[in-house]
C-alpha positions in Angstrom: 35.3 76.9 -33.9 34.1 74.9 -36.9 32.7 72.2 -34.5 30.7 74.8 -32.7 29.1 76.1 -35.9 28.3 72.5 -37.0 26.3 71.9 -33.8 24.6 75.3 -33.4 22.1 75.1 -36.3 20.8 71.6 -35.4 20.4 72.6 -31.8 18.5 75.8 -32.8 16.2 73.9 -35.1 15.6 71.3 -32.4 14.9 74.0 -29.9 12.5 75.7 -32.3 10.6 72.5 -32.9 10.3 71.8 -29.1 9.3 75.4 -28.3 6.5 75.5 -31.0 3.2 75.4 -29.2 1.2 72.3 -30.0 -2.3 72.8 -31.3 -4.9 72.4 -28.6 -6.9 69.2 -28.7 -10.1 71.3 -29.3 -8.8 73.0 -32.4 -11.4 73.4 -35.0 -11.1 71.6 -38.3 -12.5 73.9 -40.9 -13.1 73.1 -44.6 -13.7 76.0 -47.1 -15.9 75.2 -50.0 -16.5 77.0 -53.3 -19.8 76.6 -55.0 -19.5 75.9 -58.8 -22.1 75.2 -61.5 -24.9 76.6 -59.2 -28.1 77.1 -61.2 -31.8 77.5 -60.7 -34.7 78.3 -63.1 -34.3 82.0 -62.5 -30.6 82.3 -62.9 -27.3 81.1 -61.3 -25.5 81.3 -58.0 -22.0 81.0 -56.7 -20.2 81.6 -53.4 -18.4 80.0 -50.5 -19.2 78.3 -47.3 -17.1 77.1 -44.4 -17.9 73.8 -42.6 -16.5 73.0 -39.1 -15.9 69.3 -38.7 -15.4 69.6 -34.9 -19.0 70.9 -34.3 -20.6 69.6 -37.5 -21.9 73.0 -38.3 -21.6 75.4 -41.2 -20.0 78.5 -39.7 -19.9 80.9 -42.6 -21.7 81.3 -45.9 -21.6 83.9 -48.7 -23.7 83.0 -51.7 -24.6 85.4 -54.5 -27.5 84.8 -56.8 -28.0 86.5 -60.1 -31.6 87.5 -59.2 -32.0 87.8 -55.4 -28.6 89.1 -54.3 -26.4 87.9 -51.5 -27.2 85.3 -48.8 -24.9 85.6 -45.8 -27.2 84.9 -42.9 -27.9 81.3 -41.8 -31.4 81.2 -40.3 -31.4 77.5 -39.6 -29.2 74.4 -40.2 -29.6 70.8 -39.3 -28.9 67.2 -40.5 -31.9 66.3 -42.6 -33.0 62.8 -41.6 -35.6 62.4 -44.4 -33.2 63.2 -47.3 -30.0 62.0 -45.7 -28.2 65.2 -46.2 -27.6 68.6 -44.5 -30.0 71.5 -44.8 -29.1 75.1 -44.7 -31.8 77.8 -44.6 -30.4 81.1 -45.7 -32.2 84.4 -45.7 -31.8 87.9 -47.0 -34.2 90.8 -47.3 -35.9 89.5 -50.5 -35.9 85.7 -50.4 -35.1 82.5 -48.6 -32.6 80.0 -50.0 -32.9 76.4 -48.7 -29.9 74.3 -49.6 -29.8 70.5 -49.1 -26.3 69.3 -49.3 -26.4 65.6 -50.5 -23.8 64.0 -48.2 -23.3 65.1 -44.6 -20.1 63.0 -44.2 -18.5 64.5 -47.3 -19.4 68.1 -46.1 -17.6 67.6 -42.8 -14.6 65.7 -44.1 -13.4 68.1 -46.8 -14.6 66.1 -49.8 -16.4 67.4 -52.9 -20.1 67.1 -52.5 -23.3 68.2 -54.4 -26.3 70.4 -53.7 -29.3 68.1 -54.0 -31.7 69.5 -56.6 -34.8 67.7 -55.3 -35.1 69.8 -52.2 -32.9 72.9 -52.7 -35.1 75.9 -53.5 -35.2 79.7 -53.6 -38.5 81.0 -52.4 -39.6 84.6 -53.2 -43.2 85.8 -52.9 -44.6 82.2 -53.4 -42.3 81.4 -56.3 -40.2 78.3 -56.0 -37.0 77.7 -58.0 -35.2 74.4 -57.8 -31.4 74.8 -57.3 -28.5 72.5 -57.9 -24.7 72.7 -58.0 -21.4 71.4 -56.6 -19.4 72.2 -53.5 -15.6 71.9 -54.1 -13.3 71.8 -51.2 -10.4 74.2 -51.1 -7.0 72.8 -50.3 -5.3 74.7 -47.5 -2.1 73.3 -45.9 -2.1 72.8 -42.1 0.3 74.9 -40.0 2.5 71.8 -39.3 3.0 71.4 -43.1 4.1 75.0 -43.4 6.5 74.5 -40.5 8.1 71.4 -42.0 8.4 73.1 -45.4 10.1 76.2 -43.9 12.5 73.9 -41.9 13.3 72.1 -45.0 14.2 75.3 -46.9 16.3 76.4 -43.9 18.2 73.1 -44.0 18.8 73.4 -47.8 20.0 77.0 -47.2 22.4 75.8 -44.5 23.8 73.0 -46.7 24.4 75.5 -49.5 26.1 77.9 -47.1 28.4 75.1 -45.7 29.2 73.9 -49.3 30.1 77.5 -50.3 32.2 78.0 -47.1 34.2 74.7 -47.6 34.8 75.3 -51.3 33.1 73.8 -54.3 32.3 70.1 -54.1 34.3 67.8 -56.5 32.4 67.0 -59.6 31.8 63.5 -60.6 33.2 62.6 -64.1 
């Protein structure tokens, strides 16, 4: 009976690993960014945006300014060949917010990057405010990392269970 118990857990773990569905080859690689130190002449801004490395597109944005409210709608986005960056044109009911992200490769690889102050502006009724700030990538573990961590904790739990079942281990003097 003890031999049966010894082989059951490893076989269950092996079966679970084999049965886990593999991520499809077309799975999106998403990077979540938090905007910090966002300033312009009329105030400050903060928020988040999500970049999809698979499609090289920004898929979600939520930026709040101290003067012009929230910007959640992407009107236009494109790699900017003249400034070697990535341009996002955001709109709301009161203003337009044009962001030039300094480094396209950093944006779509999950690295910290900056908002280029030379060309990032907020436009409202003919007024232009130059904007600058930093995009910080958020660290989010991949599903395979979570699976390995859970399997490791299960293994530790099983070892503790076996040790308790067989009696205390001899101590080293």
